[in-house]
C-alpha positions as CSV (number, residue, x, y, z in Angstrom):
1,X,99.7,88.1,54.3
2,X,97.1,87.8,57.6
3,X,97.3,84.7,59.1
4,X,94.5,82.1,58.8
5,X,91.7,82.9,61.7
6,X,92.0,80.0,64.3
7,X,95.2,78.5,63.2
8,X,98.2,78.8,64.4
9,X,100.5,78.7,61.8
10,X,103.8,80.2,62.9
11,X,106.6,78.2,61.5
12,X,110.0,78.0,63.5
13,X,113.2,79.9,62.4
14,X,114.7,77.0,60.4
15,X,111.3,76.6,58.8
16,X,111.0,80.3,57.9
17,X,113.8,79.9,55.6
18,X,113.6,78.4,52.4
19,X,111.8,74.4,52.5
20,X,113.3,72.4,50.2
21,X,111.1,69.2,49.1
22,X,110.2,67.1,46.3
23,X,112.6,69.0,44.1
24,X,110.3,72.4,44.7
25,X,111.6,75.5,47.0
26,X,109.1,77.1,49.5
27,X,109.8,80.7,50.5
28,X,107.2,81.3,53.0
29,X,108.0,84.8,53.9
30,X,108.3,85.6,50.1
31,X,105.7,84.0,49.5
32,X,107.3,82.2,46.4
33,X,107.0,78.9,45.2
34,X,109.5,77.5,42.6
35,X,110.8,74.5,41.0
36,X,114.7,73.9,42.4
37,X,115.7,74.9,38.4
38,X,114.3,78.0,39.0
39,X,111.5,78.1,37.3
40,X,108.2,80.1,39.7
41,X,105.0,77.9,40.6
42,X,101.8,80.8,40.2
43,X,99.3,80.3,42.8
44,X,96.8,82.7,44.1
45,X,96.5,84.2,47.4
46,X,94.0,81.1,49.0
47,X,96.4,78.1,47.4
48,X,99.5,79.6,49.0
49,X,97.7,80.2,52.2
50,X,96.0,76.2,51.8
51,X,99.7,75.4,51.5
52,X,101.4,77.6,54.5
53,X,99.2,75.8,56.4
54,X,100.2,72.2,55.1
55,X,103.5,73.4,56.0
56,X,103.1,74.3,59.7
57,X,101.7,71.0,60.1
58,X,103.4,68.2,57.8
59,X,102.4,64.7,58.4
60,X,99.3,65.9,60.4
61,X,95.9,66.0,59.1
62,X,94.0,69.3,58.2
63,X,90.0,69.0,58.5
64,X,87.6,70.2,55.7
65,X,86.1,72.1,58.5
66,X,88.9,73.6,59.8
67,X,90.3,74.7,56.5
68,X,87.0,76.7,55.5
69,X,87.1,78.3,58.9
70,X,90.1,79.4,58.1
71,X,88.9,81.2,55.3
72,X,85.2,82.0,56.3
73,X,86.3,85.8,57.0
74,X,88.9,86.0,54.4
75,X,88.2,88.6,50.8
76,X,91.3,87.8,48.9
77,X,89.1,85.2,46.4
78,X,85.7,83.1,46.5
79,X,87.0,80.0,48.0
80,X,85.9,78.3,44.8
81,X,82.8,76.0,45.6
82,X,84.8,74.1,48.4
83,X,87.9,73.5,49.4
84,X,88.4,70.3,47.4
85,X,88.2,72.3,44.5
86,X,91.1,74.3,45.7
87,X,93.2,71.1,47.1
88,X,92.6,69.7,43.6
89,X,94.0,72.8,41.7
90,X,97.3,73.1,44.6
91,X,97.7,69.3,43.8
92,X,97.8,69.9,39.8
93,X,100.6,72.5,40.3
94,X,102.7,71.1,42.9
95,X,102.4,67.3,42.0
96,X,103.6,67.2,38.6
97,X,106.1,64.5,38.8
98,X,104.2,60.8,37.2
99,X,103.5,58.2,39.5
100,X,105.9,59.9,42.7
101,X,103.8,59.6,46.1
102,X,101.2,62.1,46.3
103,X,102.1,65.3,48.5
104,X,98.4,66.2,49.4
105,X,97.0,63.2,50.8
106,X,93.2,62.6,51.3
107,X,92.1,61.1,54.4
108,X,88.4,60.0,53.7
109,X,86.4,61.2,56.2
110,X,88.8,63.5,58.0
111,X,90.6,65.9,55.8
112,X,94.1,66.2,54.1
113,X,97.7,65.7,55.3
114,X,100.2,67.4,53.6
115,X,103.4,64.4,53.3
116,X,105.9,67.0,51.1
117,X,108.1,67.1,54.2
118,X,107.8,64.0,55.9
119,X,109.0,61.6,52.6
120,X,112.0,61.6,51.0
121,X,112.0,62.6,47.1
122,X,115.3,63.6,46.9
123,X,118.7,64.4,49.0
124,X,117.7,67.8,50.4
125,X,117.0,67.8,53.8
126,X,113.7,68.8,55.1
127,X,113.4,71.8,57.2
128,X,111.8,71.2,60.4
129,X,108.8,72.9,61.7
130,X,106.9,73.9,64.9
131,X,103.5,71.7,65.3
132,X,100.2,73.0,67.5
133,X,99.2,71.0,70.4
134,X,95.9,71.1,68.3
135,X,97.4,68.7,65.8
136,X,96.1,65.7,67.9
137,X,92.8,66.5,67.7
138,X,93.1,67.0,64.1
139,X,94.7,63.4,63.3
140,X,91.7,61.8,64.9
141,X,93.5,60.4,67.9
142,X,92.4,61.1,71.8
143,X,94.1,60.7,74.7
144,X,94.8,57.1,74.7
145,X,96.4,57.2,71.3
146,X,94.2,55.3,69.4
147,X,93.9,55.4,65.5
148,X,90.5,55.8,64.3
149,X,89.4,52.3,62.5
150,X,89.6,53.8,58.6
151,X,93.8,54.9,59.5
152,X,94.1,51.2,60.2
153,X,93.8,49.7,56.7
154,X,96.1,50.6,54.3
155,X,97.1,49.5,51.1
156,X,100.8,48.2,49.4
157,X,101.0,48.8,45.6
158,X,103.3,46.2,43.3
159,X,103.7,45.9,39.8
160,X,104.1,43.1,37.7
161,X,103.8,42.5,34.0
162,X,101.8,41.0,31.2
163,X,102.7,38.3,28.7
164,X,102.7,41.4,25.6
165,X,104.7,43.7,28.1
166,X,102.2,45.8,29.6
167,X,103.2,47.1,33.2
168,X,100.4,46.6,35.5
169,X,100.0,48.2,38.8
170,X,98.3,46.1,41.8
171,X,97.6,46.6,45.2
172,X,96.8,44.5,48.3
173,X,94.9,46.0,51.1
174,X,93.3,44.2,54.8
175,X,93.4,41.1,56.4
176,X,91.7,37.2,56.0
177,X,90.6,35.6,53.2
178,X,91.7,36.7,49.8
179,X,88.5,38.5,47.9
180,X,90.2,39.7,44.0
181,X,88.5,42.8,42.3
182,X,88.4,42.9,38.5
183,X,90.0,46.1,36.7
184,X,87.2,48.4,35.7
185,X,86.4,51.5,33.6
186,X,88.4,54.3,35.5
187,X,90.4,52.9,38.0
188,X,93.3,54.1,39.8
189,X,95.0,52.6,42.4
190,X,95.7,55.7,44.6
191,X,93.4,58.2,44.0
192,X,90.6,55.6,44.7
193,X,92.1,54.5,47.7
194,X,91.5,58.3,49.1
195,X,88.7,58.9,47.0
196,X,85.0,60.3,48.7
197,X,83.4,57.7,45.6
198,X,85.1,54.5,45.8
199,X,87.4,54.9,48.9
200,X,84.5,53.4,51.2
201,X,84.1,50.1,49.2
202,X,87.5,49.5,49.4
203,X,88.1,49.9,53.0
204,X,84.7,48.1,53.7
205,X,85.8,45.1,51.8
206,X,89.1,45.7,53.0
207,X,87.7,44.7,57.1
208,X,87.1,41.0,56.2
209,X,89.5,40.1,53.3
210,X,92.6,40.8,52.0
211,X,91.5,42.3,49.1
212,X,93.6,42.3,46.1
213,X,92.4,45.3,42.8
214,X,94.5,46.4,40.3
215,X,94.3,49.3,37.2
216,X,93.8,47.2,33.7
217,X,96.1,48.4,31.3
218,X,94.8,51.9,29.9
219,X,94.2,53.7,33.0
220,X,94.9,54.3,36.4
221,X,98.8,53.5,37.7
222,X,98.8,50.6,34.9
223,X,100.6,51.3,31.3
224,X,98.4,53.8,29.1
225,X,100.1,53.5,25.6
226,X,99.2,50.0,24.9
227,X,98.2,48.3,21.1
228,X,95.6,45.7,23.1
229,X,92.6,47.0,24.3
230,X,89.8,44.3,24.2
231,X,88.0,41.3,26.5
232,X,91.1,38.9,26.1
233,X,93.6,41.2,27.2
234,X,91.7,42.3,30.3
235,X,91.3,38.6,31.3
236,X,95.0,38.4,30.9
237,X,95.3,41.1,32.9
238,X,93.3,39.5,35.6
239,X,95.2,36.1,35.0
240,X,98.4,37.6,35.5
241,X,97.7,39.8,38.8
242,X,96.2,36.7,40.5
243,X,99.2,34.4,39.3
244,X,101.6,37.4,40.5
245,X,99.7,37.6,44.0
246,X,100.4,33.2,43.9
247,X,96.4,32.7,45.1
248,X,95.1,29.6,44.1
249,X,91.5,30.1,44.8
250,X,89.0,32.8,45.6
251,X,85.8,34.6,45.1
252,X,86.2,37.5,42.4
253,X,84.2,40.4,42.3
254,X,83.1,42.3,39.0
255,X,81.9,45.9,39.1
256,X,80.6,47.7,36.0
257,X,82.8,46.7,32.7
258,X,84.5,44.3,35.1
259,X,82.0,42.2,35.6
260,X,82.0,40.6,31.9
261,X,85.8,40.3,32.9
262,X,84.8,38.6,35.6
263,X,82.4,36.1,34.0
264,X,85.1,35.4,31.2
265,X,88.0,34.4,33.7
266,X,85.4,32.4,35.9
267,X,84.5,30.4,32.5
268,X,88.5,29.9,31.6
269,X,89.3,29.2,35.1
270,X,86.6,27.5,37.0
271,X,89.0,25.8,39.5
272,X,90.1,29.2,40.8
273,X,87.1,30.7,41.1
274,X,84.9,29.8,44.6
275,X,82.2,32.6,44.1
276,X,81.5,35.1,41.5
277,X,79.9,38.6,42.7
278,X,78.4,40.9,40.1
279,X,77.9,44.5,40.8
280,X,76.2,47.1,38.5
281,X,77.2,45.4,35.2
282,X,76.1,43.7,32.0
283,X,76.8,40.7,29.5
284,X,75.9,42.6,26.2
285,X,77.6,46.4,25.9
286,X,75.6,49.5,25.0
287,X,76.3,49.8,21.9
288,X,74.5,46.4,21.4
289,X,71.5,47.1,23.5
290,X,69.8,49.3,21.4
291,X,70.1,51.5,18.7
292,X,69.5,54.4,20.7
293,X,72.2,53.9,23.4
294,X,74.6,53.1,20.2
295,X,74.1,56.4,19.1
296,X,74.6,58.0,22.8
297,X,77.9,56.1,22.8
298,X,79.5,56.8,19.7
299,X,78.6,60.4,19.8
300,X,80.3,60.2,23.2
301,X,83.3,58.8,22.1
302,X,83.8,61.3,19.8
303,X,83.5,63.9,22.4
304,X,85.7,62.2,24.6
305,X,88.7,62.3,21.8
306,X,87.8,65.9,21.6
307,X,87.0,67.5,25.3
308,X,88.6,65.1,27.8
309,X,91.6,66.7,28.4
310,X,90.2,70.1,28.0
311,X,90.8,73.0,31.0
312,X,87.0,73.4,31.1
313,X,85.7,70.4,33.1
314,X,81.9,70.7,31.6
315,X,82.3,67.6,29.2
316,X,83.6,66.0,31.8
317,X,80.8,66.8,34.5
318,X,78.4,65.3,31.6
319,X,79.8,62.0,32.0
320,X,79.7,63.0,35.9
321,X,75.9,63.7,35.9
322,X,75.5,60.0,34.3
323,X,77.6,57.7,36.8
324,X,76.5,59.8,40.0
325,X,73.9,61.9,39.9
326,X,73.2,62.1,43.2
327,X,76.9,62.9,44.4
328,X,77.6,66.0,46.0
329,X,79.5,69.1,44.5
330,X,82.6,67.7,46.4
331,X,82.1,64.3,44.5
332,X,81.1,65.4,41.3
333,X,84.6,67.9,41.4
334,X,86.8,64.9,42.7
335,X,85.2,62.3,40.0
336,X,86.0,65.3,37.8
337,X,89.6,65.6,38.3
338,X,89.9,62.1,38.6
339,X,89.1,61.8,34.8
340,X,91.9,63.6,34.2
341,X,94.4,61.6,36.1
342,X,93.3,58.0,35.1
343,X,93.8,57.9,31.4
344,X,94.5,59.8,28.0
345,X,91.1,61.3,25.5
346,X,92.6,58.7,23.4
347,X,92.8,56.0,25.5
348,X,89.7,56.6,27.7
349,X,87.8,57.0,23.9
350,X,89.5,53.2,22.7
351,X,88.7,52.0,26.1
352,X,84.6,53.4,25.8
353,X,84.3,52.1,22.6
354,X,85.8,48.7,22.6
355,X,83.6,48.3,26.4
356,X,80.3,49.3,24.1
357,X,81.1,46.1,21.8
358,X,80.9,43.7,24.9
359,X,78.9,40.5,24.2
360,X,79.0,37.7,26.8
361,X,75.7,36.2,26.8
362,X,77.2,32.7,25.2
363,X,79.3,32.3,28.4
364,X,76.5,32.9,31.2
365,X,75.3,29.4,30.4
366,X,79.0,28.2,31.0
367,X,79.6,29.6,34.4
368,X,79.1,27.0,37.2
369,X,80.1,29.2,40.0
370,X,77.9,30.2,42.2
371,X,76.7,33.9,41.3
372,X,75.5,36.9,43.2
373,X,74.4,39.9,41.0
374,X,73.6,43.2,42.5
375,X,71.9,46.3,40.3
376,X,70.8,49.4,41.3
377,X,67.4,50.3,40.1
378,X,68.1,53.4,38.8
379,X,71.4,53.3,37.3
380,X,71.8,55.4,34.4
381,X,74.9,54.3,33.3
382,X,74.1,50.0,33.0
383,X,70.0,50.2,32.9
384,X,68.6,47.8,35.4
385,X,67.2,45.3,32.4
386,X,71.1,45.1,31.4
387,X,71.2,43.7,35.5
388,X,68.6,41.5,35.2
389,X,69.2,39.7,31.8
390,X,72.9,39.1,33.2
391,X,71.8,37.4,36.2
392,X,68.7,35.3,34.3
393,X,71.4,33.9,32.1
394,X,73.9,32.4,34.9
395,X,72.2,28.9,36.2
396,X,70.9,29.5,39.4
397,X,72.5,32.8,40.7
398,X,70.9,35.3,42.6
399,X,69.8,38.8,42.1
400,X,69.3,41.7,44.8
401,X,68.4,44.4,43.3
402,X,69.2,48.2,45.2
403,X,67.5,51.7,45.2
404,X,69.1,54.3,44.1
405,X,69.9,55.9,40.7
406,X,74.4,56.2,40.9
407,X,76.2,53.5,38.8
408,X,78.6,54.1,41.6
409,X,76.6,54.1,45.1
410,X,77.6,56.1,47.4
411,X,78.6,55.9,51.0
412,X,75.5,57.5,52.5
413,X,73.3,55.2,50.3
414,X,70.8,52.0,51.2
415,X,72.7,50.5,49.1
416,X,76.4,50.9,50.6
417,X,75.0,48.7,53.9
418,X,73.1,46.2,51.4
419,X,76.1,45.7,48.9
420,X,78.5,44.8,51.9
421,X,75.3,43.0,53.7
422,X,74.5,40.6,50.7
423,X,78.3,39.7,50.2
424,X,79.1,38.7,53.4
425,X,76.0,36.2,53.5
426,X,76.7,35.4,50.1
427,X,80.3,34.1,50.9
428,X,78.6,32.5,54.0
429,X,76.5,30.4,52.3
430,X,73.5,31.5,54.3
431,X,71.8,34.0,50.8
432,X,68.6,32.5,49.9
433,X,68.2,32.1,46.6
434,X,66.5,34.9,44.6
435,X,66.7,34.3,41.1
436,X,65.7,37.3,38.8
437,X,62.5,37.6,37.2
438,X,62.9,37.2,33.4
439,X,63.5,40.9,31.7
440,X,62.2,39.6,28.3
């Protein structure tokens, strides 16, 4: 196979021999990837070319533009719809061991980094690889060696157990006063941290706070196969994580389904929650808001059980288009892929069904904690009126309405800057009270 334009992918003599990493064997000269058991892993020409570029630069960031340019003159296959789709396919083939650190890491806003030869996964030594002087440019480092701002933020993932034995994963990032985020639908601590959907949110929150977030039972890096999926069980998850971290009083952030969990926790533990921040959430679940919405959710629950795990992403794309209708193709592809990695079809259906039956309207008048409620006007997952009704039921709540139609605001949207600004003002006590108008 020819070399990629613009890339010096020459390997050292040592690296030209088979490379052993993460239980895999890569024969660069023979263009063969296999497991150490001997089973071959079929790769397309494009996937192998990308992997070859990565092993030539272990631990270094390769930008998306560089990858696209490298394939500009290739004729062996269309480059799918984007670099990200091909990377996703390659990941699924080589990252087959659950909960193992990623081999190909997304560096938000920069590109991808291959860690397969820089992490120790087994006892076989990794071969050394020659590197190009251009690598410093690809990492975003200048001549001063300074790291880009986003590279300074890292997270630590830990585990604890709920009273019923369910294992929960939680992450700590940033520095400063604590800020706790309750778990919500479709979380995955590792993938979300790298995600073009969530990454900017968690980096932003970690700049001024020690951010504590977790994967609730039923998804992400926490246990999927659980007996109890309920509001009470998810509140217990939050209690467990907060106690494991060892913080006594903190502001609490609830996004989407995490909103009712945050409210229930704050009512149960008013002495521990200094402020409550609610975004894109509700008091009344979708199955209880309107008959038409209940019918739609019931149909989607059935489709989840049937189509969630299918190779054809058609169903997941339908779900994605409601969460981020204004997303790019890259973001939509990532969200489609994330759904497969976050939970099982059965658990997704159970999760979605239970959340649809939430009703915390009786808890709202009991919430004495200062509250900020934010909502996007065109939200297709959680209607704007549901956010207004939530805020109207909380005594003295501040309400902020944002332009947009994505349930999960994206980095380029005005709602992104507003989100961080409103939180900062609110926590500093400078927010001007703006009670919501009654939705009735």
